[in-house]
N, C-alpha and C positions, 0 to 999 in steps of 0.2 A: 285328464284328459279333455275337460274342457276348455284349455287353455291352446291344446294342440288340435282342436276340433276349429277351434277360430283360426290359427294359423293355416292351416290347410282351406278352408273356405274364403278367408281373407285374399289368400294368392291367388284364389279364383277369382275375385272380382276384376282384377287389372286386364286378366286372358279375355273378361267377357266382354269387351269391347273391341272383337276379332277383327277391326277395321287397324289396329295399332301393329303396322307391321314393320320390322325393319330387317334392313337388307343384310346379308350375311358379311360382303363385304363391298366395299367402295375400291377397290382396286380396278385398276384397267384391266379390261379382259384380253388373252392373248392376241395378238398380232393387231391389236387398234393404232390406226395410222395418223391420231389426232386430230380427224377432223370432228368438229362440233356438229354432230347429228342432231344433239339437244334442241338446241336453238332452233331447229327448221320445223320441231312438232306445232302444231298448234295446240293454241291456248286453252280450252276444253281437255285434250287431254296432258298437259302438262299440268292444271288444276287438279287433276284426276290422280296423278305421281304426289302432287304435294298434301292432298288429302289424305295418303297413307303414311306419311312421314309424321314423327311428333311434333307439336307445334314448335317447338324448338328450333330446330333442321329446318321446318318450311321457313321461319321467318329467316334464317341464314341466308336463304337460296337471295333473299332481295341483295344481296352484295355482289350476286355470278356478273348482272348488267342491268341496265335500267328497264329493259323487257320484261325483268324478275319482279321488278319493286311492286306491280299491283297485284301479280297472281295471288301470294300469299293472303291477299285480304279478301280476294274472291273466291279463294278454295276454301271446301267443306275442311275445316280442321279437327285433327285428333289433339285433345288434350288431355295431359295424365298428370296429377299433382303426385307423383313420384318421379316426375322428370323437371319440374319446375317450381320453383320455392314460391309461397303464396300469393306473393306480391305480384310474380310475375304471371300465375294465374289470373288472379283480379286486373291484371293489366289487360290480355289477351282477351278475356269474356267482356272488359267494357271498350275495349277499342275495334274488336272484329264484327264486323257486321253479320257475320256467320252466313251461313249456316253452322253449324259443328256435326260433326260426322259420328263422332265418338268423343264424351268428355267421362273421364273417371277420377271420382274424388272421394277416395277411401283413407288419404295419411293427414287430411284437416280435420280438428278439432274442434266441431262447431257451438258446442256448448263454452268452451273457453275464447273464441273468437266471435260471438255469437252477434256482436253489432256489424264486426267487419264480413262477416261472411254472409250475412241475410240477404245479401241484396244477389248473389250469384243464380239461385233458383230463377227468381224475377228476371235476369237475364238468358238463362237456359230456356226460358218458354218463351222470351221473343225472338230469339234468336234460332229456333227451330234446331234444339239437339234432336240425333236420332238414337242413339246407344249412349245410353244414360246409367254410372256406376255413382252413388253416392251414399255413403258410409260415413257416419260418427264415428273417429276413431277413439273406439272403446276397446279396452282388451278384456274385459271383465264381463263375460257376457252375464252375468247376474246382477249387474247397475243398473239403475233406474236410466231409463232411454227416452232421448228429447225428444220433445213433438217432431214431423216430418213437417219442413215448411210447405205449408200449402199450395205454393207457386209452383211444387214439383207437379203437382195434379192438374198444372194448366200446360203441361209442354205437348199439346196437341201432336207434334208432329214425333212422339218416341217408337220406336219399334222395339227397343226393349230396353228393360230397368230393372235394376238390381237395386233393393233398400237394404243396407245394414245397420242396425243400431241404432231403431227409429222407434217410435210410438207411431201409428197413423193417426190423422188429425179426424177430425168431426166431419163428415162430408153431407150434413144435412143442410147447409147454405152453399153448397158447390152445384154447378150446373150436370145435368145427368144425361145421357143419351148417345146414342153411337158416334156424335162428332166430338166427343172428348179425349179418347183413344183410337181414332181410327184407322193406326195402322200398327199398334201394338201387338207383337205375336210374342214376345215373352216377359213375363213377370216372376221374378225369385224375390223373395222376403228373407231375410238372414238376421237372427233374434231380433224381428221387429214384432212389436204387437199390435193387430189389428183384430178389430169387432165383425159381428156376424154382419153387421150393416155395412162396413167397410167394406167388407170381402164383394158383398152384393152389389154395391158400387162399383167395385173394377171391373167385373164381370158384366156388366149391364153395359157398360161403358166402353168397351173393349169388342167389338164384334169382330176381331180378326185374331183373338188372343189364342195362341196353341199351345202354349206350355206354361204352367201355373207350378212353381215351386215355393214350399214351405220348409227352410234348414235351419234348425235349433230355434222354431219359433215357438212364439206362445200362440197357437192357433186361434179361432173362433168356437165358443161351445160347439156349435153344429156347423158343419161344413154342406151347404148348400149346393152343389155344383148343377146350373142353369147355363148351356152356352153351347150354339152352335157351329161354334169353330174349335173347342179345343179337343187337344190331341195328344196332352199327356198333363197327369198332374202326380205329384211327389213329394211324400210328406217323409224330409227327411232328420229323423231325432226331433218328431214335433208332435207331441201327443197332441190330439181330440180330446176332448173331456168326455162330448156325450157320443157325437154321432159323424157319419163321414156318407152322405145322401146322393147316389149319383144320380140326380132324378131326372136329367132332359139332356143330354149330352150326344148327340148321333154321330160325330167324330171321334169320341174318346178311344184310343187304342190302349193307354198305357194308365194303370192306376197302381204310383209302388208306394208301400206303408214301411218307412226302414225304421224299426225299434222306438221305443218311447226315448226322450230328450233323457241325457246324465242327471243323474239324482232323482228321477223318478223313483217312489217307494215300490215294493214289489206287494206290498201287502195291498197299497192304494188301487195299484194297475186290477190286481185280482178283484178287489171288489168293486170296481166301476168299470166292466166290460165298455167296450166302443162299439158303437152298433156302426154295422158296414154296410150301407142299402145302395142295392143295385136296382132301379128301378127299369131307364133307358138308357142302355148303353148299349149296341148293335152291334160297334165294330170293335169293343174291348175283347183286347188281342194278348195282354201282359197282365196280369195280378198277382201281388205278393208284397211284403210277406204277410199271410195269415196266419195269427198266432190264436190258437184255442183259448188260448189261457187270459189273452186281451180282448179278441174280437168276438162280438156276437154277427152273426153274418144274416142278412135278411135280403130275398129276392124277390121283388113284388110285394106282396104281401105275407109270404110265409116268411116267421122267422125259421131257420135251419137248427134243428136240433139233435143231437145225438143218434135218433131213432130216425129222422128223415129220412122218408124212401123217393126217390129221383121222381120227377115226375114234369109236365111240360111249365107246369107253374114253379119248379124250383130249381131250373136250371138257367146257366149263359155258355149257350152253346157256342159262343165267340171265339173264349178262350182257349190259346192255344199255348201258352207259357203259364205256370203256375208255380207258386212259390208259396212255401208253407214253413212254421217253426213249431213243433212239437216235442213233448215229453214222452219218449216212449214207455215209460215207467207207469204214467198215469192215466187209469182206464178210460176216465171219461175225456181225455184228453185225444186217447186213440181214440176212441168213436165218435169224435168230432171231426179226426183226420180223415176217415172214411167218408163219415157225411158231406163233409168238405169237396174231397172228391166226386162222391156222385154227385154233384152240386156243376159240375165241369164235364162234360161225357166226351169234348173232343181235343181233350189236352193231350199235347203229345211230348212235350217234354216237361219235366218235373222235378223241381228244386225242392229238397227237403233238408232244413238244419235242423238236428237233434238237439235239445236243449236238456238242461239237469235239474232235476225238482230240488228243493231245499232237503226235503228228506226220501230220499230213494226207497221206493218202495220193495223192491229186488222180484218183484213180479216181472214177467215177459208176455202173458198175454196170450202166450201160443193160441190157445182154444180161440179166443175171438177170429185172430185171424185165419182158422182154419174154418170156420163159421160163418163167416162175414159174408153176406150179400154179392154179387158179383158187380163190381166197379166196371161201369162202361169205359170211362177212359182208359183203365188200367188193362182190361180184357181186350178191347179194342184200337186203342190210338196211341198210347204211351210207347215212342220209340227211343227215346233217354230218360233217365233217373239220375237225378245226382244225390247224393247221400253224404251232407257237412256234418263237421265235427263228429265225426264217428268216434266213439270210447271203445267199443266191442261190449254193451252190454247183449245181456241176452235177448233182452226187449227189440234191441236195435236190428240183432241178427232174424229173430222172427219175422219182422217188417221185410226183410229182403229174401227171406224163403216165399213170402207171399206175393210178392213182387214177381220174381223166377218163376212160382209154378202158373203166375196169373196174365204175365202180358205174353200174349202172342205176338204183337208187333214190335216187342224189344229188339235193341240193337246197341244200346250200351249201357250198364250199370257202371257207374262211377261212385266210387267211397273214397272220400277225403276224409283222412284220419286229423284227431286234435294236434294241436302242436307238441302238446306234451308226449302223447305217442309216436308221433314221428322225429319229436329228439331222441328218444330211447332206441337205439338200436335193436335191443331184444323184443321191447314192447311192439315196435315195425315188425319184427319179419314174424313174431307171435299171430298178432292180428292176421297177417297177409298170409300167411300159414292156413290159420283156421279160417279166414275168408275162399280160398281156396281151396281146401276141401269140403264148405261147403257149396260152390260150385260145380263141384264134380258129384256131390251126390243129392242136389236137388233136380228133377226131371224139367229144366227148361222146358217152355211150352215153344219159345224161339230157336231153331237148331243155330241161328245164326247170329244169336246172342253173344255179348261177354262182358267179362266183370274187371274193372282194370281199377286197384288200390293206389291212391295219389296220393302224395304229402302237401299241407297247406303253403298256399304263396305267402310268402313271408312279410311282403309289402302287402299296405293293403290299399289293393288294385282297384278295388270296387268306392265307386266315388260318387258325388251325388250329379256329376257331371255326364259321366257314364248312363246312371239311372235316367236321364231325361232325356238322353241323345235317343230321337227314333232310329238313327243309322243305324245302334247296335242291335243286332237279333235276338242276343238275349243278356238283357242288360244284369241277371244275377249270377252269369260263370264268369 
């Protein structure tokens, strides 16, 4: 599993520098009369064209005419070590005056060629790189990572930075302040170890940072989010040991917590709940996955417990899309689910993944769902509910009954079967029939509501790219 994840994310790195664009075809357009219209274009426009070509193709244009010979040297280049041998990358970095529009280095083994490659980060810092992907080419996520060259942190021109397979350097002796990374908008770290101090340094020195992503990362024990610019924070298979605290993030719209990393022990996770603290995030719109088994939610100074009643001090009214993971067969998790829902009174889209306990209790907690206090978001706002990994346990049916009876504004209830149940025609038909009978037997509050039973998408369409893409309305679908 880990190897597959490495391949998936490493495949993202070359695409991260989206300035790399290759034309679909170089053939002449229909009706072309042979006249050279390109040469009459002004130099600034030609440089813009060259800056969107891979460095190898841009250099070749010097053979077109004498006028082109100086253009590639004065155009912001796109460089990838997937397109050029290491010797050619070194030559371009040394000879081209810059700036570099996008540089992608993910096939080079920095540990193996430490002396030969140590000069690259210094050249990048001196020549104005804008988008930088720099990953030590290590395929084993458990291997010891090399220290990130400190010169990478001197690239003041950076707008996007993707780090892979590094240990973040000591920042004690580095300059601090908004001038360090004045243009940095996106920071992603993949299998990169960073301390509390290192993260605080990056947040302090990046006044324009909008997206922060931890992917298969060893994150700090405590993540303290203080930023006037952050809009999206993503923990993708990256377990924080103690807490994620949203301290002061006036623009934060999305906080994604997607699973513990592969190999995390269930007993260890259960015994060490991670605190998720929300102090100040007035624009937080998307939150999840919260897991009662894993997370302890705190809003302001109040820790949310199974019996916590909603009050002005325990709610986050801005959240519209909420995702949760819960074992419906465990009463403590069911109670926490109800308490979590009470903290987000204006949720209109609810995404729930049904999980499995190590030892199923066989209880369905129908009495709890009949007697639970009204939940504001379910009663007045929820329009779409999606329950994934549905196995057909009675405890799951009891929750669906609760939604059908309580949600006055419900428009769609989506039930996504597990792969195993969907692969069996008998099981899929049996569950569909049972859900259909439930739909007819429950007095739906909203007459317009409907239930749809779906099979799972066989491919993994939910990726770290989509989760951090603010143009995607609901990143959990």
